[in-house]
One Martini backbone bead per residue (centre of mass of N, CA, C, O) as a GRO file, in nm:
protein
  508
    1MET     BB    1  -4.766  -2.148  -2.685
    2ASP     BB    2  -5.045  -1.955  -2.865
    3GLU     BB    3  -5.151  -1.728  -2.704
    4ILE     BB    4  -5.314  -1.452  -2.632
    5LEU     BB    5  -5.194  -1.160  -2.552
    6ASN     BB    6  -5.223  -0.978  -2.238
    7GLU     BB    7  -5.235  -0.795  -1.958
    8ARG     BB    8  -5.320  -1.023  -1.761
    9ILE     BB    9  -5.099  -1.228  -1.819
   10VAL     BB   10  -4.847  -1.049  -1.746
   11ILE     BB   11  -4.938  -0.968  -1.463
   12GLU     BB   12  -4.981  -1.249  -1.336
   13PHE     BB   13  -4.694  -1.340  -1.383
   14PHE     BB   14  -4.556  -1.123  -1.212
   15LEU     BB   15  -4.699  -1.194  -0.946
   16SER     BB   16  -4.578  -1.482  -0.934
   17GLU     BB   17  -4.283  -1.382  -0.912
   18ILE     BB   18  -4.322  -1.240  -0.645
   19ASP     BB   19  -4.414  -1.492  -0.481
   20HIS     BB   20  -4.119  -1.634  -0.566
   21ASP     BB   21  -3.883  -1.428  -0.536
   22SER     BB   22  -3.766  -1.331  -0.847
   23ILE     BB   23  -3.737  -1.029  -0.771
   24SER     BB   24  -3.463  -0.872  -0.668
   25TYR     BB   25  -3.583  -0.577  -0.576
   26LEU     BB   26  -3.801  -0.746  -0.371
   27LYS     BB   27  -3.619  -0.910  -0.216
   28ASP     BB   28  -3.619  -0.853   0.115
   29ARG     BB   29  -3.853  -0.603   0.054
   30PRO     BB   30  -4.149  -0.554   0.191
   31TYR     BB   31  -4.231  -0.265   0.126
   32TYR     BB   32  -4.204  -0.285  -0.187
   33LYS     BB   33  -4.363  -0.541  -0.237
   34ASP     BB   34  -4.641  -0.448  -0.126
   35LYS     BB   35  -4.671  -0.194  -0.298
   36VAL     BB   36  -4.656  -0.322  -0.579
   37GLN     BB   37  -4.877  -0.535  -0.546
   38LYS     BB   38  -5.110  -0.341  -0.484
   39ARG     BB   39  -5.097  -0.170  -0.744
   40ILE     BB   40  -5.136  -0.402  -0.947
   41GLU     BB   41  -5.413  -0.498  -0.841
   42GLU     BB   42  -5.554  -0.232  -0.909
   43LEU     BB   43  -5.507  -0.249  -1.212
   44LEU     BB   44  -5.645  -0.526  -1.259
   45ALA     BB   45  -5.934  -0.412  -1.147
   46SER     BB   46  -5.951  -0.224  -1.373
   47GLU     BB   47  -6.174  -0.104  -1.640
   48ARG     BB   48  -6.161   0.175  -1.693
   49MET     BB   49  -5.944   0.379  -1.849
   50ASN     BB   50  -5.910   0.598  -1.632
   51ALA     BB   51  -5.849   0.399  -1.401
   52LYS     BB   52  -5.600   0.272  -1.529
   53ILE     BB   53  -5.423   0.524  -1.544
   54GLN     BB   54  -5.421   0.587  -1.243
   55ALA     BB   55  -5.303   0.311  -1.157
   56ALA     BB   56  -5.046   0.327  -1.333
   57LYS     BB   57  -4.910   0.555  -1.178
   58GLY     BB   58  -4.865   0.385  -0.920
   59VAL     BB   59  -4.699   0.159  -1.046
   60TRP     BB   60  -4.469   0.323  -1.165
   61LYS     BB   61  -4.363   0.447  -0.897
   62ALA     BB   62  -4.318   0.183  -0.739
   63LEU     BB   63  -4.122   0.048  -0.934
   64PHE     BB   64  -3.908   0.265  -0.955
   65GLU     BB   65  -3.830   0.283  -0.658
   66ALA     BB   66  -3.747  -0.013  -0.621
   67ALA     BB   67  -3.535  -0.039  -0.853
   68MET     BB   68  -3.349   0.214  -0.804
   69THR     BB   69  -3.277   0.161  -0.494
   70PHE     BB   70  -3.117  -0.101  -0.554
   71ILE     BB   71  -2.881   0.060  -0.686
   72ASP     BB   72  -2.971   0.349  -0.541
   73PRO     BB   73  -3.071   0.517  -0.244
   74ASP     BB   74  -3.086   0.780  -0.395
   75LYS     BB   75  -3.389   1.007  -0.399
   76GLN     BB   76  -3.300   1.251  -0.536
   77GLY     BB   77  -3.564   1.369  -0.763
   78TYR     BB   78  -3.839   1.218  -0.750
   79ASP     BB   79  -4.040   1.451  -0.739
   80SER     BB   80  -3.970   1.561  -1.018
   81LEU     BB   81  -4.026   1.307  -1.186
   82PHE     BB   82  -4.321   1.256  -1.090
   83ALA     BB   83  -4.427   1.527  -1.187
   84TYR     BB   84  -4.367   1.478  -1.481
   85PHE     BB   85  -4.540   1.225  -1.517
   86ASP     BB   86  -4.808   1.365  -1.463
   87GLU     BB   87  -4.778   1.560  -1.704
   88PHE     BB   88  -4.748   1.346  -1.921
   89VAL     BB   89  -5.032   1.227  -1.893
   90GLU     BB   90  -5.181   1.493  -1.956
   91PHE     BB   91  -5.044   1.549  -2.236
   92GLU     BB   92  -5.168   1.310  -2.391
   93GLU     BB   93  -5.443   1.442  -2.436
   94LEU     BB   94  -5.337   1.656  -2.633
   95ILE     BB   95  -5.215   1.462  -2.842
   96PHE     BB   96  -5.471   1.312  -2.917
   97ALA     BB   97  -5.603   1.576  -3.039
   98SER     BB   98  -5.356   1.625  -3.264
   99ASP     BB   99  -5.342   1.298  -3.325
  100SER     BB  100  -5.491   1.040  -3.494
  101TYR     BB  101  -5.222   0.823  -3.440
  102TYR     BB  102  -5.196   0.830  -3.153
  103ARG     BB  103  -5.033   0.649  -2.881
  104ASP     BB  104  -5.006   0.511  -2.598
  105HIS     BB  105  -4.760   0.547  -2.302
  106THR     BB  106  -4.844   0.496  -2.015
  107LEU     BB  107  -4.908   0.187  -2.044
  108HIS     BB  108  -4.686   0.084  -2.232
  109CYS     BB  109  -4.443   0.084  -2.035
  110LEU     BB  110  -4.559  -0.148  -1.863
  111TRP     BB  111  -4.597  -0.366  -2.083
  112VAL     BB  112  -4.306  -0.386  -2.162
  113TYR     BB  113  -4.203  -0.487  -1.892
  114PHE     BB  114  -4.390  -0.735  -1.854
  115LEU     BB  115  -4.308  -0.867  -2.126
  116GLU     BB  116  -4.015  -0.904  -2.070
  117GLU     BB  117  -4.049  -1.094  -1.825
  118TYR     BB  118  -4.209  -1.310  -1.972
  119LEU     BB  119  -3.989  -1.385  -2.188
  120VAL     BB  120  -3.723  -1.429  -2.003
  121ARG     BB  121  -3.875  -1.647  -1.796
  122LYS     BB  122  -3.979  -1.829  -2.001
  123GLU     BB  123  -3.876  -2.130  -2.111
  124GLU     BB  124  -3.960  -2.125  -2.427
  125PHE     BB  125  -3.773  -1.846  -2.479
  126LYS     BB  126  -3.467  -1.883  -2.401
  127PRO     BB  127  -3.328  -1.957  -2.682
  128PHE     BB  128  -3.373  -1.639  -2.788
  129PHE     BB  129  -3.261  -1.527  -2.500
  130THR     BB  130  -2.971  -1.406  -2.411
  131SER     BB  131  -2.816  -1.405  -2.086
  132VAL     BB  132  -2.526  -1.385  -2.206
  133SER     BB  133  -2.278  -1.180  -2.257
  134PRO     BB  134  -1.992  -1.117  -2.423
  135SER     BB  135  -1.843  -0.998  -2.175
  136GLU     BB  136  -1.889  -1.244  -1.994
  137ILE     BB  137  -1.745  -1.453  -2.165
  138LEU     BB  138  -1.473  -1.318  -2.167
  139VAL     BB  139  -1.429  -1.293  -1.860
  140ASP     BB  140  -1.465  -1.588  -1.784
  141SER     BB  141  -1.225  -1.694  -1.953
  142PHE     BB  142  -1.009  -1.505  -1.830
  143MET     BB  143  -1.047  -1.584  -1.533
  144GLU     BB  144  -0.969  -1.877  -1.573
  145LEU     BB  145  -0.683  -1.817  -1.661
  146ILE     BB  146  -0.587  -1.659  -1.415
  147HIS     BB  147  -0.639  -1.885  -1.204
  148GLN     BB  148  -0.465  -2.112  -1.330
  149ILE     BB  149  -0.191  -1.906  -1.324
  150HIS     BB  150  -0.189  -1.700  -1.088
  151LEU     BB  151  -0.261  -1.364  -1.199
  152GLU     BB  152  -0.423  -1.154  -1.025
  153ASP     BB  153  -0.204  -0.930  -0.969
  154THR     BB  154  -0.152  -0.857  -1.270
  155PHE     BB  155  -0.493  -0.853  -1.335
  156THR     BB  156  -0.665  -0.641  -1.164
  157ASP     BB  157  -0.840  -0.489  -1.383
  158VAL     BB  158  -0.980  -0.738  -1.499
  159VAL     BB  159  -1.119  -0.811  -1.239
  160LYS     BB  160  -1.291  -0.552  -1.237
  161VAL     BB  161  -1.442  -0.605  -1.505
  162SER     BB  162  -1.607  -0.845  -1.398
  163THR     BB  163  -1.809  -0.664  -1.249
  164VAL     BB  164  -1.937  -0.546  -1.501
  165ALA     BB  165  -2.025  -0.812  -1.645
  166HIS     BB  166  -2.204  -0.890  -1.367
  167ALA     BB  167  -2.420  -0.664  -1.327
  168GLU     BB  168  -2.667  -0.798  -1.463
  169ARG     BB  169  -2.705  -1.015  -1.242
  170THR     BB  170  -2.767  -0.805  -1.012
  171TYR     BB  171  -2.934  -0.556  -1.198
  172GLY     BB  172  -3.123  -0.652  -1.430
  173ASP     BB  173  -3.409  -0.604  -1.320
  174SER     BB  174  -3.370  -0.296  -1.278
  175ILE     BB  175  -3.285  -0.209  -1.558
  176ARG     BB  176  -3.539  -0.299  -1.708
  177CYS     BB  177  -3.740  -0.132  -1.549
  178VAL     BB  178  -3.639   0.160  -1.580
  179ALA     BB  179  -3.613   0.166  -1.889
  180ALA     BB  180  -3.909   0.097  -1.958
  181LEU     BB  181  -4.056   0.324  -1.796
  182CYS     BB  182  -3.862   0.572  -1.944
  183HIS     BB  183  -3.829   0.552  -2.271
  184ASP     BB  184  -4.090   0.780  -2.336
  185LEU     BB  185  -4.064   1.065  -2.182
  186GLY     BB  186  -3.962   1.238  -2.452
  187TYR     BB  187  -4.212   1.251  -2.655
  188PRO     BB  188  -4.340   1.541  -2.653
  189LEU     BB  189  -4.119   1.682  -2.828
  190LYS     BB  190  -4.211   1.537  -3.097
  191LYS     BB  191  -4.513   1.701  -3.093
  192ILE     BB  192  -4.479   2.008  -3.136
  193GLU     BB  193  -4.514   2.031  -3.442
  194LYS     BB  194  -4.807   1.928  -3.444
  195ILE     BB  195  -4.924   2.154  -3.266
  196ASN     BB  196  -4.844   2.387  -3.446
  197SER     BB  197  -5.017   2.299  -3.687
  198CYS     BB  198  -5.291   2.324  -3.545
  199MET     BB  199  -5.271   2.626  -3.476
  200LYS     BB  200  -5.250   2.731  -3.770
  201GLN     BB  201  -5.550   2.643  -3.838
  202MET     BB  202  -5.697   2.833  -3.614
  203LEU     BB  203  -5.599   3.140  -3.599
  204PRO     BB  204  -5.740   3.270  -3.858
  205PHE     BB  205  -6.030   3.277  -3.718
  206PHE     BB  206  -5.896   3.530  -3.534
  207CYS     BB  207  -5.717   3.711  -3.722
  208VAL     BB  208  -5.445   3.545  -3.705
  209HIS     BB  209  -5.132   3.601  -3.905
  210SER     BB  210  -4.928   3.653  -3.662
  211TYR     BB  211  -4.689   3.405  -3.575
  212GLN     BB  212  -4.530   3.173  -3.352
  213ASP     BB  213  -4.365   2.914  -3.290
  214PHE     BB  214  -4.302   2.683  -3.082
  215ASP     BB  215  -3.988   2.706  -2.903
  216PHE     BB  216  -3.651   2.569  -2.844
  217GLN     BB  217  -3.339   2.608  -2.648
  218PHE     BB  218  -3.015   2.570  -2.564
  219ASN     BB  219  -2.778   2.685  -2.375
  220ASN     BB  220  -2.449   2.703  -2.301
  221VAL     BB  221  -2.463   2.564  -2.026
  222GLN     BB  222  -2.630   2.318  -2.124
  223GLN     BB  223  -2.428   2.220  -2.340
  224GLU     BB  224  -2.224   2.108  -2.140
  225GLN     BB  225  -2.410   1.891  -2.028
  226ILE     BB  226  -2.462   1.747  -2.296
  227ASN     BB  227  -2.170   1.672  -2.362
  228SER     BB  228  -2.126   1.500  -2.108
  229PHE     BB  229  -2.355   1.302  -2.159
  230ILE     BB  230  -2.252   1.195  -2.434
  231ASP     BB  231  -1.981   1.096  -2.333
  232PHE     BB  232  -2.096   0.888  -2.137
  233LEU     BB  233  -2.253   0.716  -2.347
  234SER     BB  234  -1.972   0.683  -2.538
  235SER     BB  235  -1.847   0.517  -2.306
  236HIS     BB  236  -1.605   0.252  -2.212
  237LEU     BB  237  -1.512  -0.016  -2.045
  238MET     BB  238  -1.159  -0.110  -2.034
  239ALA     BB  239  -0.903  -0.342  -2.099
  240THR     BB  240  -0.552  -0.322  -2.080
  241LEU     BB  241  -0.240  -0.412  -2.239
  242ASP     BB  242   0.095  -0.390  -2.103
  243SER     BB  243   0.454  -0.325  -2.196
  244ASP     BB  244   0.811  -0.266  -2.154
  245ASN     BB  245   0.851  -0.531  -2.320
  246PRO     BB  246   0.909  -0.614  -2.653
  247THR     BB  247   0.899  -0.938  -2.619
  248MET     BB  248   0.570  -0.946  -2.567
  249ASP     BB  249   0.427  -0.943  -2.849
  250PHE     BB  250   0.360  -1.250  -2.890
  251LEU     BB  251   0.110  -1.262  -2.700
  252GLU     BB  252  -0.088  -1.103  -2.896
  253THR     BB  253  -0.108  -1.347  -3.119
  254ASP     BB  254  -0.141  -1.643  -2.934
  255ILE     BB  255  -0.346  -1.539  -2.684
  256PHE     BB  256  -0.439  -1.248  -2.750
  257GLU     BB  257  -0.702  -1.019  -2.811
  258ILE     BB  258  -0.615  -0.719  -2.990
  259ASP     BB  259  -0.646  -0.403  -3.050
  260GLU     BB  260  -0.520  -0.100  -3.160
  261GLN     BB  261  -0.550   0.005  -2.835
  262ASN     BB  262  -0.500  -0.250  -2.639
  263ASN     BB  263  -0.763  -0.391  -2.618
  264LEU     BB  264  -0.936  -0.634  -2.462
  265ILE     BB  265  -1.129  -0.892  -2.662
  266GLY     BB  266  -0.964  -1.176  -2.619
  267LEU     BB  267  -0.911  -1.527  -2.680
  268LYS     BB  268  -0.759  -1.786  -2.767
  269GLU     BB  269  -0.857  -2.107  -2.788
  270ASP     BB  270  -0.535  -2.218  -2.725
  271ALA     BB  271  -0.396  -2.063  -2.486
  272LEU     BB  272  -0.336  -2.270  -2.256
  273SER     BB  273  -0.142  -2.463  -2.425
  274LYS     BB  274   0.089  -2.213  -2.444
  275LEU     BB  275   0.140  -2.215  -2.123
  276THR     BB  276   0.421  -2.204  -1.995
  277PRO     BB  277   0.608  -2.145  -1.722
  278GLU     BB  278   0.784  -1.931  -1.865
  279ARG     BB  279   0.551  -1.754  -1.975
  280ILE     BB  280   0.417  -1.691  -1.710
  281GLU     BB  281   0.658  -1.539  -1.591
  282LEU     BB  282   0.669  -1.319  -1.806
  283MET     BB  283   0.390  -1.207  -1.741
  284ARG     BB  284   0.438  -1.136  -1.443
  285VAL     BB  285   0.678  -0.928  -1.503
  286ASN     BB  286   0.564  -0.756  -1.778
  287LEU     BB  287   0.266  -0.741  -1.731
  288LYS     BB  288  -0.016  -0.507  -1.761
  289SER     BB  289  -0.314  -0.360  -1.634
  290ASN     BB  290  -0.595  -0.150  -1.744
  291LEU     BB  291  -0.849   0.084  -1.649
  292ILE     BB  292  -1.079   0.231  -1.881
  293PHE     BB  293  -1.247   0.528  -2.015
  294SER     BB  294  -1.365   0.507  -2.344
  295LYS     BB  295  -1.403   0.685  -2.625
  296MET     BB  296  -1.655   0.682  -2.889
  297GLN     BB  297  -1.681   0.857  -3.172
  298SER     BB  298  -1.927   0.729  -3.319
  299PHE     BB  299  -2.119   0.772  -3.077
  300ILE     BB  300  -2.106   1.076  -3.054
  301LEU     BB  301  -2.229   1.133  -3.332
  302SER     BB  302  -2.493   0.978  -3.292
  303TYR     BB  303  -2.600   1.116  -3.030
  304SER     BB  304  -2.587   1.406  -3.138
  305SER     BB  305  -2.794   1.366  -3.359
  306ASP     BB  306  -3.028   1.283  -3.175
  307PHE     BB  307  -3.037   1.550  -3.019
  308GLU     BB  308  -3.097   1.737  -3.260
  309GLU     BB  309  -3.374   1.558  -3.316
  310TYR     BB  310  -3.520   1.477  -3.049
  311ARG     BB  311  -3.504   1.199  -2.964
  312HIS     BB  312  -3.679   1.026  -2.722
  313GLY     BB  313  -3.460   0.846  -2.604
  314ILE     BB  314  -3.240   1.061  -2.527
  315MET     BB  315  -3.437   1.250  -2.376
  316SER     BB  316  -3.509   1.048  -2.155
  317ALA     BB  317  -3.223   1.014  -2.046
  318PHE     BB  318  -3.176   1.315  -1.980
  319LEU     BB  319  -3.398   1.342  -1.773
  320LEU     BB  320  -3.272   1.156  -1.565
  321ALA     BB  321  -2.987   1.288  -1.544
  322ARG     BB  322  -3.106   1.577  -1.463
  323ASN     BB  323  -3.298   1.482  -1.196
  324LEU     BB  324  -3.106   1.257  -1.078
  325HIS     BB  325  -2.865   1.198  -0.844
  326ALA     BB  326  -2.784   0.902  -0.923
  327PHE     BB  327  -2.667   1.033  -1.213
  328GLN     BB  328  -2.462   1.260  -1.061
  329ASN     BB  329  -2.269   1.066  -0.859
  330LEU     BB  330  -2.057   1.015  -1.085
  331ASN     BB  331  -1.720   0.916  -1.074
  332TYR     BB  332  -1.536   1.028  -1.361
  333ALA     BB  333  -1.285   0.951  -1.622
  334ALA     BB  334  -1.120   0.968  -1.886
  335GLY     BB  335  -0.927   0.702  -1.885
  336ALA     BB  336  -0.696   0.601  -1.631
  337ASP     BB  337  -0.855   0.764  -1.387
  338PHE     BB  338  -1.110   0.606  -1.316
  339GLU     BB  339  -1.032   0.419  -1.065
  340LYS     BB  340  -0.993   0.673  -0.866
  341LEU     BB  341  -1.321   0.756  -0.871
  342SER     BB  342  -1.476   0.456  -0.915
  343PRO     BB  343  -1.546   0.202  -0.696
  344ASP     BB  344  -1.850   0.135  -0.814
  345ILE     BB  345  -1.881  -0.041  -1.097
  346ALA     BB  346  -2.159  -0.181  -1.106
  347THR     BB  347  -2.345   0.072  -1.071
  348PHE     BB  348  -2.224   0.230  -1.297
  349SER     BB  349  -2.306   0.030  -1.522
  350ALA     BB  350  -2.610   0.026  -1.469
  351LYS     BB  351  -2.666   0.327  -1.531
  352GLN     BB  352  -2.555   0.328  -1.818
  353THR     BB  353  -2.747   0.110  -1.931
  354ILE     BB  354  -3.007   0.261  -1.896
  355LEU     BB  355  -2.938   0.504  -2.082
  356THR     BB  356  -2.859   0.344  -2.342
  357SER     BB  357  -3.122   0.192  -2.378
  358MET     BB  358  -3.298   0.440  -2.424
  359ALA     BB  359  -3.132   0.572  -2.657
  360ASP     BB  360  -3.121   0.317  -2.858
  361HIS     BB  361  -3.436   0.280  -2.934
  362THR     BB  362  -3.387   0.556  -3.145
  363ARG     BB  363  -3.127   0.469  -3.290
  364PRO     BB  364  -3.045   0.430  -3.620
  365THR     BB  365  -2.740   0.294  -3.564
  366TYR     BB  366  -2.876   0.060  -3.423
  367HIS     BB  367  -2.767  -0.284  -3.385
  368MET     BB  368  -2.862  -0.633  -3.401
  369THR     BB  369  -2.763  -0.993  -3.315
  370ARG     BB  370  -2.932  -0.996  -3.047
  371VAL     BB  371  -3.117  -1.107  -2.746
  372SER     BB  372  -3.097  -0.973  -2.443
  373SER     BB  373  -3.156  -0.832  -2.119
  374ASN     BB  374  -3.153  -0.522  -2.215
  375ASN     BB  375  -3.121  -0.316  -2.464
  376THR     BB  376  -3.220  -0.523  -2.677
  377LEU     BB  377  -3.490  -0.589  -2.542
  378LEU     BB  378  -3.626  -0.314  -2.557
  379CYS     BB  379  -3.628  -0.284  -2.864
  380PHE     BB  380  -3.793  -0.542  -2.918
  381VAL     BB  381  -4.049  -0.515  -2.726
  382ASP     BB  382  -4.144  -0.238  -2.830
  383GLU     BB  383  -4.243  -0.385  -3.104
  384LEU     BB  384  -4.458  -0.593  -2.965
  385GLU     BB  385  -4.635  -0.393  -2.814
  386GLU     BB  386  -5.008  -0.422  -2.880
  387PHE     BB  387  -5.239  -0.526  -2.665
  388SER     BB  388  -5.258  -0.209  -2.504
  389ARG     BB  389  -5.320   0.041  -2.730
  390ILE     BB  390  -5.446   0.331  -2.742
  391SER     BB  391  -5.645   0.480  -3.015
  392ARG     BB  392  -5.779   0.652  -3.277
  393ALA     BB  393  -5.679   0.554  -3.579
  394SER     BB  394  -5.854   0.804  -3.685
  395GLN     BB  395  -6.104   1.047  -3.788
  396SER     BB  396  -6.350   0.953  -3.587
  397ARG     BB  397  -6.271   0.982  -3.270
  398GLU     BB  398  -6.226   0.690  -3.203
  399TYR     BB  399  -6.133   0.472  -2.959
  400VAL     BB  400  -5.877   0.228  -2.956
  401GLU     BB  401  -5.797  -0.044  -2.740
  402GLU     BB  402  -5.720  -0.238  -2.996
  403PHE     BB  403  -5.511  -0.279  -3.248
  404CYS     BB  404  -5.409  -0.579  -3.176
  405SER     BB  405  -5.331  -0.902  -3.171
  406THR     BB  406  -5.102  -1.123  -2.979
  407LYS     BB  407  -4.844  -1.359  -3.073
  408VAL     BB  408  -4.600  -1.566  -2.888
  409TYR     BB  409  -4.402  -1.836  -3.040
  410PRO     BB  410  -4.263  -2.146  -3.066
  411LYS     BB  411  -4.150  -2.294  -3.396
  412ASP     BB  412  -3.923  -2.467  -3.548
  413SER     BB  413  -3.690  -2.258  -3.428
  414TRP     BB  414  -3.901  -2.029  -3.426
  415LEU     BB  415  -4.005  -1.696  -3.369
  416HIS     BB  416  -4.333  -1.609  -3.328
  417ILE     BB  417  -4.507  -1.306  -3.459
  418ASP     BB  418  -4.848  -1.215  -3.414
  419PHE     BB  419  -5.057  -0.986  -3.589
  420ILE     BB  420  -5.407  -0.947  -3.526
  421PHE     BB  421  -5.668  -0.860  -3.754
  422SER     BB  422  -6.016  -0.852  -3.742
  423GLY     BB  423  -6.179  -0.591  -3.893
  424GLU     BB  424  -6.365  -0.409  -3.709
  425ASN     BB  425  -6.154  -0.185  -3.791
  426LYS     BB  426  -6.131  -0.020  -4.095
  427ALA     BB  427  -5.889   0.189  -4.035
  428LEU     BB  428  -5.711  -0.046  -4.024
  429ASP     BB  429  -5.381  -0.133  -4.168
  430PRO     BB  430  -5.200  -0.413  -4.197
  431GLU     BB  431  -4.994  -0.340  -4.422
  432ARG     BB  432  -4.888  -0.086  -4.300
  433ALA     BB  433  -4.785  -0.218  -4.042
  434PHE     BB  434  -4.594  -0.418  -4.185
  435ILE     BB  435  -4.405  -0.220  -4.326
  436GLY     BB  436  -4.306  -0.092  -4.065
  437ARG     BB  437  -4.185  -0.353  -3.950
  438CYS     BB  438  -3.983  -0.413  -4.172
  439LYS     BB  439  -3.815  -0.157  -4.152
  440ARG     BB  440  -3.737  -0.189  -3.857
  441PHE     BB  441  -3.609  -0.480  -3.856
  442LEU     BB  442  -3.404  -0.435  -4.097
  443THR     BB  443  -3.257  -0.210  -3.929
  444LEU     BB  444  -3.206  -0.338  -3.644
  445PHE     BB  445  -3.103  -0.590  -3.787
  446ASP     BB  446  -2.805  -0.779  -3.847
  447VAL     BB  447  -2.833  -1.013  -4.071
  448PRO     BB  448  -2.535  -1.131  -4.123
  449LYS     BB  449  -2.491  -1.136  -3.773
  450LEU     BB  450  -2.677  -1.327  -3.671
  451GLU     BB  451  -2.762  -1.541  -3.456
  452ASP     BB  452  -2.854  -1.867  -3.493
  453VAL     BB  453  -3.095  -1.861  -3.271
  454LEU     BB  454  -3.211  -1.613  -3.437
  455LYS     BB  455  -3.553  -1.667  -3.542
  456LEU     BB  456  -3.791  -1.482  -3.737
  457LYS     BB  457  -4.163  -1.447  -3.743
  458VAL     BB  458  -4.341  -1.179  -3.888
  459SER     BB  459  -4.698  -1.121  -3.857
  460CYS     BB  460  -4.975  -0.998  -4.053
  461ILE     BB  461  -5.325  -1.063  -3.985
  462ALA     BB  462  -5.602  -1.055  -4.210
  463LEU     BB  463  -5.913  -1.174  -4.159
  464HIS     BB  464  -6.104  -1.012  -4.366
  465THR     BB  465  -5.886  -1.108  -4.620
  466ASP     BB  466  -5.703  -1.355  -4.584
  467THR     BB  467  -5.414  -1.217  -4.496
  468THR     BB  468  -5.052  -1.285  -4.498
  469TYR     BB  469  -4.785  -1.114  -4.351
  470THR     BB  470  -4.426  -1.192  -4.391
  471LEU     BB  471  -4.128  -1.193  -4.183
  472GLU     BB  472  -3.802  -1.318  -4.235
  473LEU     BB  473  -3.539  -1.383  -3.982
  474ALA     BB  474  -3.189  -1.448  -4.036
  475LYS     BB  475  -2.903  -1.556  -4.111
  476ASN     BB  476  -2.883  -1.446  -4.424
  477HIS     BB  477  -3.211  -1.383  -4.386
  478ALA     BB  478  -3.466  -1.235  -4.602
  479ASP     BB  479  -3.835  -1.236  -4.607
  480ILE     BB  480  -4.117  -1.143  -4.805
  481GLN     BB  481  -4.465  -1.231  -4.750
  482ILE     BB  482  -4.770  -1.319  -4.939
  483ASN     BB  483  -4.915  -1.595  -4.886
  484GLY     BB  484  -4.608  -1.728  -4.942
  485ILE     BB  485  -4.511  -1.496  -5.135
  486SER     BB  486  -4.246  -1.359  -5.258
  487GLN     BB  487  -4.083  -1.046  -5.235
  488ASP     BB  488  -3.950  -0.757  -5.342
  489ILE     BB  489  -3.818  -0.566  -5.112
  490PRO     BB  490  -3.757  -0.281  -5.234
  491SER     BB  491  -4.028  -0.259  -5.383
  492TYR     BB  492  -4.227  -0.303  -5.148
  493LEU     BB  493  -4.083  -0.063  -4.966
  494LYS     BB  494  -3.987   0.173  -5.143
  495SER     BB  495  -3.657   0.110  -5.106
  496PRO     BB  496  -3.297   0.122  -5.149
  497GLU     BB  497  -3.201   0.039  -4.845
  498PHE     BB  498  -3.272  -0.242  -4.940
  499PHE     BB  499  -3.261  -0.584  -4.996
  500THR     BB  500  -3.254  -0.870  -5.132
  501LYS     BB  501  -3.273  -1.193  -5.067
  502GLU     BB  502  -3.007  -1.260  -5.222
  503GLU     BB  503  -2.828  -1.042  -5.088
  504TYR     BB  504  -2.857  -1.131  -4.791
  505ALA     BB  505  -2.716  -1.417  -4.839
  506VAL     BB  506  -2.414  -1.257  -4.906
  507LEU     BB  507  -2.371  -1.097  -4.674
  508SER     BB  508  -2.097  -0.962  -4.435
   0.00000   0.00000   0.00000
């Protein structure tokens, strides 16, 4: 089905999911279900843009409260967050006035969420959106091994990690909702420089020639909070295998996949066939597992850089962590002491996933090989949502309510994403939009390591010039075409950071 997507389609689909009790954080919660449903119906009935935005504020708050309380009932800080959101909506009016190409984020965050649910729940899209994460596959296979050889007592910490791996199944709906609603809340900080520039143009007319830019910085006390926040984002729960018996080393080579730090990362394909009763007994006596919260240094550097640049993804995550008690009541410590402090591992993991999803959607070093249910989905759908973003889009000061039309549909094992420009607004440049899409997708997706099922065709279609610009992405395949004719990718994008089609084919 290649229908034009719009706000009504995704909203009505979401309402039908509510009717079928398919939204986990609304199921058996009549107060939240009725409140969300009523607010969405008000949004659906709104026609004028101002009425839409006011209705959207109600939908945003109702959805956030329902989804977040499903993970943690602690609502301390909601007043502060909701007050910020009201200010955020008002501030967008100022940004619209300062930036000719600024585009709405108030409604956008809702459409991203509704579009996510539309894509992950519709049957025709399921082959492209992997519902099971690599950690779940690993834990499922390892748990099968543990149960078959009855070593649950030996691998108690690995059993605990299974709770983390399955947190997405319990809280996935809530994680997607909160992350999508909040992923752009830090955006105003990005526009301060633009506002400063506008003020510089105006003040000389008042004979004001000496002035300072609006600026801000965090003090030393706040820096400690920031460092702790970045450490939290950069750490991951891991199970380690240890033994006091040096003769157990052979298990690491023919049964377990272990990294340099003894973190358990997988099992050999034929592990079960090698487990004789004698070896099982050796494992029972000699092996032990530990659950640790391990810092990843490369992530610390990456997130620290994002914070220095005030990238709005990590600033949005910091806003949540700073204002909501639900993100401050996490008891944890790096290293092996983690399990002594945090008994509820599933909700712990869900909260961390929300924050990393938001931070990662603007992190330049973040790369995807698949589209799964949470952080990778937000990055992907954020790039697709175009069907209802108001913009001035030109110097004419006319507001454009539709940047372009969007179609998303499967065809011949490819997921097609068409951005269709009607040509009615001459200020919109389809090729400029396409080049931006190419740079973003070629940076976001790790082309040599893409999963085989993920094959994308992203097209910008200019109806007024009868020109179709297409980007094809698959494992070891990247091709930019104009009306079917391949282009030299680095030359077309005017950047040496990208490879040619032939180079992508042999990258590893």
